N, C-alpha and C positions, 0 to 999 in steps of 0.2 A: 868845583867839581872836575872830575877826570873822566875821560873816555878812556877806555880798552879794547883793542879788539880782539876777539877770540876767534875770529874765522872771516876770510874776506876772499873765499872762492865762491864761484856759481856752480851750481848745479850739483856737482859731487866734489870731493875733497880730492887732493893731489900730497904729492909727498912733502911740499912746503906750505900749504895753506888749506884751512879746513874751511867746511861752508859755515854760513852765516850766523854770527852772534858778535853782540856789541853790548859790553857793558858799561852803565854810567855807574861812577862809583863819586857818594857823599864823602868828601875827607874828614869832616869833623866826626862822624859816625860809623863810618866805613859801610853803611849800608850801601847795598848793590840794585840796582834795577837793571834788568837784561832785556834787550831787544833783541828777539829771534831765539831759537835755540836749535840749530842744525846738529846733525849727526856729531857725535863725541863732542859735545860742547863741554860735556862736565870733564873730560879727560884734557882739555885745553885748561880748564880751572885750574886744573891742578899743577900746571906750570906756572900759575900765579899766586900773588896774595889775597885771591877773594876766597872766602868761607861760603860754603853753601848754605849754611844757617843765616848770612847776612844779605842773602839776596830776598829781598820782599816784595818785588814785582815783577812780573815778566810781560812784556808786551809782543804779541804774536802780528806780525805784519799781513801774513796770509798762510795758506795750507799746503804751500809745495813741500815736498819732504824736506830740501836744504833748509827750509826756515823752522821746520817742527819735529825732524825726528829726534831729535834728542833731547825731548821733553821727558817720556817714560823714564827712563833712565836717571835724568837727573832728579826727578821728583822721588824715585825710590831709592836714591842714595841718599838725598837729604833726609829721608826718614831713618834711613840705618844710620846715620849720624846723630840721631836722636835729637834733631831740631824740633822744638816745641814753638818755634815762632810761627806765625801766619804767613801765607803766601796768596798773592792776589794774582791772577792771569787774566789778560786782556787779550780779546782775539775775535775775530769775527764768527760769522755763523757757522758753526762745526767744531768748533774748538772744544766746548764742553763734552759732545760725545766723542772725539777723538780721544781726549784724555782719560774719561771715564771706560770706554771699551777696550783702550790699551792696558788700563791696569785691572779689570777684570778679567781679561782672556790670558792675562799672564800671571794671575793670582797673586797680584802685588797689593801690597798695602800702603796707606799713607798716615801717619800719625800725627800729623799737623794741622790747623784748619788751613784749608783751601779753598777761597772762593776764585770762582772762574766766570769772568763777566764777556759775555757777547755783546759786541760794540755796534755802533753804526757812528756815522761821519759826526763829530761835533766834540763839546765838552765830554772828558771821560773819567777824569779825577781832579779833585779841587781840593785840597785842605788848608787854603789861605798863605802858606808858604811857596807850594808849588802847584801849578796847573798843567794839565794834559790834555790835548785837543789833537782829535783825530781827523784826517784829511784822504778823501777818496782817490785812489791812484789809477794810472791806465795800465794794466796788468791783464794778463790773459784767464784771470779768476780774481773774486773780491780781494784786494788787497788795498791797506791802509799807510800811511806815513802818520807820524806823531811829533807833536811840538810840547816841548817842554818849556815852560815859563817858571822864571824865580821871581817871585815876588820882590819887590824893592824893599830894601831893610833901613831901619832908622840909621843916622848917622853916629859917629864917636862923640861919647860926651866930653864936654869941656872942662873936665877937672880944675884946671889952672884958673878959668873965671870964678870956678865957685868958691875955690879957696880964697881967691883975691875978695870975693863980697864976703868973706867968712863963714862960709858953709863948709865943715869939715866932712870928711868921708863917712859914710854911714848908710844906714839904709835908706836915706832919702836919694843916696845917688842912684840906688838900683831904681827906684820909682821914675826918678827924672830920666834916667837912660831908655825907659819906655815910653818917654813922650809924655809923662803923666802931669799933672798939677800936684804941688804939695804944699800944704798948708801948714806955717811956721807957728809956734806960740804966740809970736809977737804981732800976728796980724798981714805978714809979709806972705805973699804967693807967689811961688815959684813954678814957672809954667816949664816944664822940659824941654819943650821945642825951641825954647830961646838958649839952652845951652847944647845944642846938637848941633854936629857939622852937616852938611846937605846928606839927603838920603843915597845909600849906596844903590847903585843901578842893578836888579836883578839880571843873571843870564839869561839867554834864551838859545834853545836847540833845536833844529828839526833833523829826524831821521826818516828816511824815506824807505819804503820796503822796494821792490820791484817795480819799475815803472817805465813805460816809453815817456815821452816829452808831453806835460800837460798842456791842455790847448788855449787856457787863458792864464791870465798873469793873476798872481795873489799875493799883491804886495804887502798886505798886514801881515799874513800868517808867515811869510818867508824873510820877513823884515828881522833877521836873526844874527847873533853872534856865530852861529856854528851850523853849518848845512853838511850833514852825511848824504850823500846822492851816490847810486848805483852806476857803476861804469863797465858794465858788461863785456862791450867790443869795442873796440877803435874806430874812429871815423870813416875807415875803406869801407865797414859791414852795415851803414845806417841802414840799409833796408832790412838786413835779416835782423839786427838789434828792434828796431820799431815792431817787425811783424811778430814778434814773439813776446811784445810786451816790456823791453827794455829798452836803455839807452846807451851811447854812445858816450865816450869821453868828452870830445866837443860839443855836444850836447848836453851834458852835466855842467862845463865850464861856461857856457853861453845863458843857462838857466840860473846860476849863481850870480853872473854878470847883470843879468835882465832884473832878476829880484833884488839885486843891492847888499847881497849878503856881505857879512865882515870876512869869512872863511868857509873856504870848501875842503872835504876829505871826500876821496872817492873811493870805494870799495867794490866787492863784488863781480871780480873779474873771472873770465872764461879761462877755462882750464888749457885751453889753446896758448896761454900765454904762460913763459917761465918767469920767475921772479926778475930776472935780467929784463925782460922784455918792459916791466913795468915803468921804468925811468921815463922810456920813450913817451909812453902813454901820459905819465905825468907831464913832461914837458910840453907835449901837446895842448894841456889844458893850461898850462900856465902863460901861454902866448896869448889865450883869449882872458884869463882869471888869474892875475900873478899870486894871488893868497890862495894856492890850491896846494894841498897836502896828500901824501898818498898812504894810504893804509897798508899796514902788515900786519900779521899776526902777531897778537902779544903786544904792539907798539902802542904806547901810551900819551895823550895829549890834555893838555890842560885847557879848560874851557875858559 
């Protein structure tokens, strides 16, 4: 899986950074899940390899404009491009009426199946390959973070061992690869588990919306490979940030440290900061949590 940032600014865009949107890209299928869709997200997508037709799900953290104003335009452009692929949108109460009213008042149309799911805290999606869970955050209105869990995968088939036992490649291998039992004509039973390497651990990601520091530890939820956390202001403006439902860079770093995440990426920077200021914001984080990375528009990270 890949993470590509389409917008890293808070509140409103500036000349170097667009407002919030994050793409989770599945390398094998090129399918995309979007997290938030601020104004001009579809224009940002034009500068990437992402295709609108490959966007299968959109998760909206909350209803502030810098996280949702790009939705109507993206949806109508997806229709103009004649995509017939269905699209699921997950968000808090109000997201359904916002989308429907925007489309109605602009006399826009959607020519693909659109499912809008208003969520609460808890599991919101599970297809036995990926699971998504939402968590309620501390912001000035209802706001969620999302955890994406990839299920563990079966290990690799040991074809060398099979061949050494006289089992030639063929349809049998496919069944064994799935961990199934195979009954041979001579009465021998092959158990796929005996020919597989240890299972491959699935990846886990948490993408938070806007939030001031959470008031308790959620060690199980945040024990992840990657945490994406807002960093609206630097540590000098802690009171201002927290009073508006936001976090500072140091608070994000300490949160990652306390929850023992493996990697932290900070994003959602106030317009008061130029791009040249962000390295200082990053270095402050690294002091407390060394494996911190800085999000920039269009930057791609391997999960």
